[in-house]
DOLO-200067 format. One line per field, with one value per atom (N, C-alpha, C): x, y, z; residue number from 0. Coordinates in Angstrom, 3 decimals. Last residue first. Layout:
N
c1 = (X ...)
c2 = (Y ...)
c3 = (Z ...)
nr = (NUM ...)
This chain:
198
c1 = (83.409 82.211 82.614 85.149 85.794 84.183 85.172 84.943 84.585 87.306 85.949 86.122 87.775 88.658 87.177 89.451 88.076 88.728 91.414 90.684 89.861 91.555 92.977 92.705 90.933 90.491 91.376 91.406 92.154 91.429 90.414 90.123 91.243 90.487 90.493 90.368 88.674 88.749 88.910 89.641 89.471 89.613 87.979 88.895 88.659 87.422 86.861 87.955 87.917 88.168 87.535 87.533 86.879 87.237 90.359 89.395 88.888 93.444 91.792 90.815 94.126 94.779 94.256 91.572 93.217 93.251 89.240 89.785 91.244 87.598 88.711 89.245 85.549 85.516 86.591 83.743 84.455 84.666 82.839 82.721 83.071 84.465 83.627 83.763 84.492 84.633 84.149 85.353 84.739 85.412 87.240 85.814 84.989 90.204 89.511 87.967 91.966 91.114 90.561 95.545 93.916 93.089 98.112 96.552 95.429 99.644 99.840 98.720 99.896 100.522 100.711 97.514 97.331 98.589 99.155 98.481 97.399 101.145 101.717 100.176 99.414 100.310 100.808 98.111 97.424 98.030 100.755 99.886 99.149 100.824 101.934 100.973 98.626 98.945 99.664 96.366 97.574 97.801 93.880 95.300 96.657 92.323 92.172 93.147 93.908 93.195 93.135 92.964 93.791 93.028 92.523 91.897 93.302 91.966 92.826 92.362 91.755 90.982 91.943 91.853 92.588 91.796 90.072 89.960 90.919 90.120 89.448 90.289 92.788 91.549 91.737 94.836 93.547 92.360 97.061 95.951 94.376 98.809 98.958 97.697 98.020 98.587 99.151 97.090 96.502 97.078 98.604 97.726 96.575 101.439 100.860 99.156 100.910 101.452 100.999 100.509 99.622 99.499 102.804 102.107 100.676 104.819 104.973 103.794 103.967 103.567 103.661 104.158 103.021 102.676 106.986 106.111 104.968 107.421 107.636 107.180 106.125 105.585 105.949 108.041 106.168 105.418 109.916 110.066 108.507 110.472 110.319 109.604 111.334 112.639 112.046 109.847 109.982 111.152 111.069 110.097 110.811 113.117 113.285 112.130 112.494 114.065 114.216 110.376 110.014 111.675 109.332 110.094 110.463 105.802 107.372 108.257 103.392 103.862 105.338 99.661 100.877 102.207 96.829 97.586 99.342 94.360 95.912 96.235 91.840 92.701 94.099 90.792 91.700 91.547 87.972 88.730 89.708 85.752 87.517 88.594 83.360 83.860 85.162 82.384 81.873 82.665 84.779 83.238 83.413 86.568 86.933 85.321 88.750 87.482 87.214 90.926 90.899 89.529 91.544 90.073 90.077 94.949 94.079 92.344 98.344 96.513 96.065 100.970 99.702 98.623 104.155 103.153 101.818 106.493 104.924 104.309 109.558 107.907 107.422 112.244 111.935 110.268 113.920 112.725 112.333 116.941 116.335 114.750 117.937 117.771 116.739 121.904 120.055 119.389 124.184 123.510 122.547 124.035 124.357 124.283 121.285 121.812 122.616 119.527 120.944 121.601 117.963 119.268 120.515 115.470 116.345 117.818 112.403 113.401 114.962 109.314 110.186 111.407 107.324 107.793 108.755 103.532 105.012 105.644 101.214 101.452 103.310 98.168 99.453 100.100 94.914 95.559 97.538 93.489 92.789 93.547 94.714 94.462 93.804 95.622 94.084 93.797 97.871 97.879 96.040 97.318 98.472 97.796 96.771 95.900 95.972 98.872 97.768 96.478 100.416 100.950 99.482 98.937 99.399 99.571 99.606 98.054 97.970 102.227 101.933 100.256 103.201 103.365 102.788 101.209 100.933 101.082 103.122 101.819 100.665 105.746 105.464 104.105 104.812 105.187 105.042 104.141 103.474 103.585 106.936 105.721 104.567 108.032 108.854 107.457 106.058 106.990 107.002 104.321 105.839 106.210 101.583 102.117 103.522 101.015 101.811 102.274 99.044 101.436 101.861 97.572 97.832 99.326 97.389 97.802 97.624 95.301 95.997 96.568 96.140 95.364 96.252 97.900 97.639 96.517 98.541 97.882 97.683 100.308 99.092 98.259 102.238 101.350 100.095 104.499 103.288 102.290 106.662 106.249 104.647 106.840 106.077 105.606 107.419 106.367 105.798 109.785 108.808 107.573 111.107 111.704 110.841 109.488 109.563 109.945 108.898 107.710 107.967 111.717 111.166 110.234 111.622 112.886 112.431 109.422 109.548 110.381 111.160 109.585 109.588 113.316 113.652 111.833 111.626 113.097 112.962 110.341 109.559 110.630 111.388 111.252 111.117 110.695 112.276 112.456 108.198 108.502 110.019 108.104 108.862 108.567 106.817 107.097 107.505 107.904 106.687 107.657 109.339 109.619 107.924 111.352 110.007 110.081 114.392 113.852 112.082 116.716 115.802 115.078 118.230 118.730 117.924 117.524 118.305 119.110 114.008 115.115 115.999 113.514 112.789 114.300 112.756 113.917 113.202 110.792 110.812 112.058 110.516 110.754 110.720 107.047 108.469 108.641 105.007 104.992 106.838 101.865 103.648 104.168 99.245 100.057 101.524 97.582 98.476 98.889 93.520 95.337 96.054 91.167 91.846 92.643 91.057 90.597 91.014 94.285 93.228 92.851 96.746 95.935 94.653 97.586 97.009 96.705)
c2 = (76.217 76.527 77.361 78.736 77.203 77.271 79.444 79.745 78.136 79.185 78.493 78.995 81.243 80.579 80.022 82.319 81.651 80.868 85.119 83.896 83.373 87.996 87.033 85.698 90.605 89.496 88.861 94.222 92.970 91.734 97.739 95.766 94.871 100.705 99.580 98.072 103.930 102.263 101.763 107.511 106.133 104.714 109.547 108.506 107.544 113.000 111.588 110.675 113.497 113.431 112.264 115.777 114.327 114.505 116.792 116.995 115.705 116.368 117.157 117.800 114.538 115.893 116.832 112.824 112.371 113.784 110.904 111.676 111.813 109.174 109.072 110.293 109.778 108.225 108.318 111.551 111.898 110.627 109.189 110.410 110.524 107.000 106.562 108.698 105.602 106.884 107.341 102.583 104.053 104.812 100.545 100.296 101.253 99.970 101.004 100.275 97.052 97.872 98.823 95.861 96.059 96.790 94.763 94.454 94.795 96.325 94.971 94.311 98.907 97.917 96.459 99.559 99.416 98.724 100.599 99.778 98.922 102.420 101.332 100.013 104.402 103.661 102.299 105.359 104.655 104.367 106.402 105.274 104.810 108.448 107.885 106.163 109.833 109.168 108.302 111.413 110.367 109.428 112.876 113.678 112.157 111.111 111.523 111.709 108.841 110.173 110.448 105.430 106.435 107.925 101.708 103.581 104.446 98.392 99.804 101.234 95.091 96.049 97.405 91.759 92.989 93.875 88.504 89.553 90.707 86.066 85.660 87.615 84.382 84.920 85.639 82.608 82.193 83.190 83.008 83.460 82.751 82.040 81.982 81.823 82.831 81.559 81.297 85.859 84.566 83.406 87.083 86.595 85.713 87.031 86.171 85.981 88.054 86.631 85.972 90.741 89.970 88.482 90.898 90.611 90.392 90.802 90.088 89.226 93.104 92.005 90.953 95.527 94.866 93.919 95.582 94.962 94.666 96.489 95.136 94.503 98.514 97.460 96.348 100.257 100.182 98.805 100.078 99.807 99.233 101.639 100.277 99.563 104.267 102.820 101.757 106.109 105.991 105.161 106.776 106.773 106.656 107.553 106.101 105.678 109.994 109.513 108.506 109.103 110.077 110.076 105.977 106.788 108.140 104.670 104.208 105.661 102.845 104.210 103.650 101.284 101.337 102.730 99.243 100.127 100.221 96.996 97.412 98.911 94.772 95.872 96.063 91.507 92.613 93.539 88.613 90.100 91.046 86.978 86.667 87.666 86.507 87.779 87.597 84.349 84.703 86.050 83.952 83.608 84.193 86.548 85.129 84.950 89.663 89.018 87.496 91.788 90.782 89.818 94.424 94.224 92.847 94.927 95.111 94.750 94.794 94.156 94.585 96.786 96.454 96.376 98.582 97.748 96.967 100.764 100.027 99.131 101.948 102.115 100.867 101.785 102.385 102.636 101.652 101.294 102.593 102.019 100.596 100.730 103.549 104.077 102.238 103.225 103.451 103.088 102.290 103.915 104.082 99.138 100.033 101.835 97.476 98.126 99.263 96.325 95.450 95.844 97.935 97.615 96.916 98.565 99.167 98.658 97.221 96.716 97.178 97.459 97.592 98.020 95.440 96.761 96.341 94.391 94.176 95.647 93.032 94.334 94.124 91.826 91.281 92.700 90.921 91.863 91.365 89.244 89.907 90.907 87.023 86.649 87.622 87.494 87.040 87.029 88.083 87.059 86.314 90.715 89.518 87.869 92.039 91.692 90.499 91.597 91.393 90.758 93.511 92.317 91.400 96.283 95.292 93.806 96.130 96.414 95.809 96.724 96.089 95.557 98.697 97.646 96.362 100.623 100.426 99.183 101.214 100.564 99.993 101.917 100.507 99.809 103.997 102.834 101.925 105.800 105.595 104.409 105.564 104.811 104.406 107.125 105.922 104.797 109.015 109.320 107.676 110.138 110.455 110.435 109.229 108.723 109.023 111.333 109.718 109.133 113.176 113.778 112.169 111.627 112.445 112.545 112.477 111.954 112.627 112.723 113.383 112.380 110.476 110.812 111.782 111.156 110.372 110.971 112.707 111.774 111.021 115.009 115.438 113.858 113.911 114.518 114.910 112.752 112.232 112.566 114.172 113.900 112.737 115.150 116.414 115.680 112.991 113.759 114.658 111.332 111.630 112.293 111.490 111.856 112.052 110.430 111.754 112.090 107.509 108.500 109.947 106.975 107.106 107.782 107.224 107.817 107.823 105.073 106.304 107.136 102.403 103.102 104.975 102.516 102.833 103.326 102.365 103.271 103.891 99.427 100.851 102.174 97.162 98.154 99.309 95.272 96.217 97.177 93.973 94.853 95.532 93.743 93.239 94.231 92.697 93.884 93.534 90.621 91.264 91.950 92.483 91.247 91.723 92.683 92.884 91.496 94.626 93.335 93.711 95.722 95.689 94.413 95.248 94.417 94.689 96.528 97.186 96.269 95.197 95.877 96.470 92.766 93.687 94.288 89.556 90.170 91.537 88.407 88.722 89.512 86.638 87.349 87.457 84.760 84.705 85.998 84.534 85.472 85.441 82.207 82.348 83.216 83.248 82.091 82.663 83.421 83.697 82.810 81.979 82.324 82.594 83.215 83.191 82.925 79.940 81.079 81.704 78.721 78.416 79.652 79.638 79.301 78.782 76.926 78.234 77.744)
c3 = (112.074 112.619 114.274 109.872 111.106 111.532 106.120 108.045 108.785 103.922 104.431 105.981 101.887 103.051 103.556 98.927 99.843 100.139 98.907 99.110 99.408 100.190 100.151 99.734 98.632 99.117 99.179 100.295 99.421 99.921 99.796 100.359 99.864 101.391 100.542 100.669 100.994 101.663 100.830 101.996 100.789 101.838 104.602 103.943 103.053 106.046 104.936 104.625 109.875 107.991 107.449 112.036 111.787 110.094 113.634 112.895 112.093 114.750 114.986 114.391 113.152 113.556 113.988 112.999 112.657 112.760 113.461 114.315 113.968 110.539 111.847 112.130 108.847 108.860 110.456 107.487 108.771 109.480 104.547 105.472 107.069 103.381 104.217 104.804 99.938 100.519 101.884 98.389 98.473 99.421 97.220 97.314 97.909 96.020 96.233 96.515 96.633 95.672 96.425 96.666 97.073 96.184 95.994 95.281 96.018 96.073 97.324 96.671 95.310 94.471 95.110 96.543 95.208 94.871 98.728 98.744 97.197 97.887 98.327 98.634 96.762 96.138 96.469 99.142 98.336 96.879 100.475 100.569 100.333 98.799 98.757 99.383 98.848 97.463 98.126 100.557 101.002 99.726 100.317 99.714 100.038 102.145 101.028 99.919 104.542 103.738 102.037 104.341 103.850 103.680 105.290 105.065 104.543 104.303 104.914 104.365 105.108 104.883 105.328 103.842 104.747 104.282 103.969 103.507 104.621 104.997 103.923 103.403 106.643 106.801 104.968 107.951 107.620 107.290 109.243 110.134 109.190 107.300 109.318 109.587 105.014 105.172 106.595 104.955 104.003 104.815 106.657 107.394 106.320 105.264 106.792 107.016 103.262 103.284 104.787 104.338 103.252 103.378 105.568 106.391 105.272 103.062 104.376 104.642 101.979 101.054 101.867 104.184 103.596 102.937 103.590 104.545 104.638 100.751 101.172 102.727 100.841 100.406 100.196 103.117 103.080 102.698 101.246 102.796 103.034 99.416 99.017 100.693 99.748 99.064 99.293 101.034 99.142 98.949 103.445 102.553 101.445 106.034 105.185 104.020 107.413 106.027 105.650 108.288 107.315 106.580 108.888 109.140 108.152 108.009 107.791 107.972 109.412 109.359 108.894 109.289 108.571 108.833 109.451 109.352 108.967 108.380 108.422 108.803 109.982 109.618 109.467 108.909 109.752 109.230 108.996 108.402 108.887 108.290 108.503 108.204 108.685 108.783 107.993 110.123 108.449 107.990 112.202 112.005 110.219 113.583 112.568 112.307 112.686 113.219 112.317 114.485 113.506 114.193 115.069 114.608 113.953 113.588 114.411 113.757 112.175 112.184 113.250 112.075 112.918 112.100 111.548 110.949 111.764 111.698 112.614 111.481 111.462 111.412 112.135 112.331 111.243 110.719 115.145 115.018 113.556 115.306 115.769 115.638 112.561 113.736 114.024 111.237 111.007 112.042 111.322 111.277 111.036 109.771 111.030 110.403 110.139 109.269 110.151 112.435 111.915 110.627 113.133 114.463 113.372 112.414 111.630 111.984 112.301 113.123 112.147 112.535 110.986 112.027 114.473 114.073 112.968 114.322 114.143 114.574 116.153 116.130 115.913 115.408 115.077 114.876 117.403 116.447 116.033 118.618 117.797 117.008 119.980 118.511 117.554 122.536 122.377 120.951 122.012 122.371 122.316 120.545 119.796 120.529 122.827 122.107 120.952 124.457 125.246 123.900 123.150 123.333 123.786 123.329 121.811 122.106 125.797 125.436 123.994 125.696 126.733 126.016 124.081 123.713 124.513 125.838 124.883 123.971 128.297 128.420 126.988 126.997 127.111 127.989 126.117 125.065 125.616 128.748 127.551 126.705 129.544 130.376 129.629 128.241 128.031 128.675 126.427 127.573 127.692 124.466 124.152 125.207 125.714 124.455 124.312 127.629 127.841 127.299 126.146 126.764 126.792 123.527 124.805 125.420 120.241 121.325 122.360 117.193 118.308 119.891 114.729 115.684 116.754 111.742 113.286 113.449 109.673 109.636 110.912 110.547 109.191 109.309 111.898 112.958 111.697 110.995 111.401 111.787 110.921 109.973 110.112 113.714 112.530 111.221 114.675 115.426 113.883 114.625 113.707 113.881 116.975 116.067 114.752 118.726 118.683 117.769 117.640 117.660 117.652 118.044 116.322 116.360 120.622 120.154 118.869 121.541 121.818 120.901 120.221 119.426 120.400 122.123 120.582 119.973 124.347 124.071 122.852 123.522 124.269 124.157 123.103 122.131 122.766 125.421 125.201 124.155 124.784 125.360 125.393 120.831 122.487 123.563 117.620 118.917 120.468 115.607 116.183 117.661 112.665 113.483 114.787 109.670 110.410 111.194 109.477 109.863 110.210 106.908 108.195 108.048 104.563 105.690 107.163 102.220 102.929 103.972 102.586 101.914 102.822 105.186 104.509 103.528 105.988 105.666 104.871 109.456 107.751 107.488 111.837 111.309 110.015 112.578 112.125 111.684 114.798 113.712 113.648 115.620 115.549 114.073 116.399 115.698 115.724 119.413 118.963 117.703 119.585 119.649 118.877 118.413 119.328 120.268 116.123 116.326 117.793 115.308 115.827 116.244 112.774 114.035 114.208 110.125 110.430 111.868)
nr = (197 197 197 196 196 196 195 195 195 194 194 194 193 193 193 192 192 192 191 191 191 190 190 190 189 189 189 188 188 188 187 187 187 186 186 186 185 185 185 184 184 184 183 183 183 182 182 182 181 181 181 180 180 180 179 179 179 178 178 178 177 177 177 176 176 176 175 175 175 174 174 174 173 173 173 172 172 172 171 171 171 170 170 170 169 169 169 168 168 168 167 167 167 166 166 166 165 165 165 164 164 164 163 163 163 162 162 162 161 161 161 160 160 160 159 159 159 158 158 158 157 157 157 156 156 156 155 155 155 154 154 154 153 153 153 152 152 152 151 151 151 150 150 150 149 149 149 148 148 148 147 147 147 146 146 146 145 145 145 144 144 144 143 143 143 142 142 142 141 141 141 140 140 140 139 139 139 138 138 138 137 137 137 136 136 136 135 135 135 134 134 134 133 133 133 132 132 132 131 131 131 130 130 130 129 129 129 128 128 128 127 127 127 126 126 126 125 125 125 124 124 124 123 123 123 122 122 122 121 121 121 120 120 120 119 119 119 118 118 118 117 117 117 116 116 116 115 115 115 114 114 114 113 113 113 112 112 112 111 111 111 110 110 110 109 109 109 108 108 108 107 107 107 106 106 106 105 105 105 104 104 104 103 103 103 102 102 102 101 101 101 100 100 100 99 99 99 98 98 98 97 97 97 96 96 96 95 95 95 94 94 94 93 93 93 92 92 92 91 91 91 90 90 90 89 89 89 88 88 88 87 87 87 86 86 86 85 85 85 84 84 84 83 83 83 82 82 82 81 81 81 80 80 80 79 79 79 78 78 78 77 77 77 76 76 76 75 75 75 74 74 74 73 73 73 72 72 72 71 71 71 70 70 70 69 69 69 68 68 68 67 67 67 66 66 66 65 65 65 64 64 64 63 63 63 62 62 62 61 61 61 60 60 60 59 59 59 58 58 58 57 57 57 56 56 56 55 55 55 54 54 54 53 53 53 52 52 52 51 51 51 50 50 50 49 49 49 48 48 48 47 47 47 46 46 46 45 45 45 44 44 44 43 43 43 42 42 42 41 41 41 40 40 40 39 39 39 38 38 38 37 37 37 36 36 36 35 35 35 34 34 34 33 33 33 32 32 32 31 31 31 30 30 30 29 29 29 28 28 28 27 27 27 26 26 26 25 25 25 24 24 24 23 23 23 22 22 22 21 21 21 20 20 20 19 19 19 18 18 18 17 17 17 16 16 16 15 15 15 14 14 14 13 13 13 12 12 12 11 11 11 10 10 10 9 9 9 8 8 8 7 7 7 6 6 6 5 5 5 4 4 4 3 3 3 2 2 2 1 1 1 0 0 0)
């Protein structure tokens, strides 16, 4: 289990069909840029509107650098779902990220993820989330994970429920998504009765 404020090693994890779940790297910027461009229409209804720089190589490089700084500080874990081991598959099939890792009496993190529009419905998100849950419990020593979905995002809700998350409420105007403040269903998963470190 990692010490608070320091990064836990992030082992690679095999996913269905040969994809790999691994920590993002600086050299992922071109593949992430291509993935976001390829999935722009697919992601638009569930993502915040991004500035023009987001869809540039420089913007992705800056974003990765920021994510890795947060990981080094023990506040986030940014994974990519790497399809490159599978012939004919894009090198990035999606991402899964822990953000807002909090120690002390809360011992919690938020989880968010997306999967390439051409690869949904194949169990990829569920398997990635299962790996992330195990990492949160065993490597990070967290007590709780939380996640939110738009009210009509039933596919993501099914992924969370299959992973053991439970619905605990609806937050009005929770996130600014696709140009407007949107209500979100809130889910949580209690990982275990962990004693916070002093």
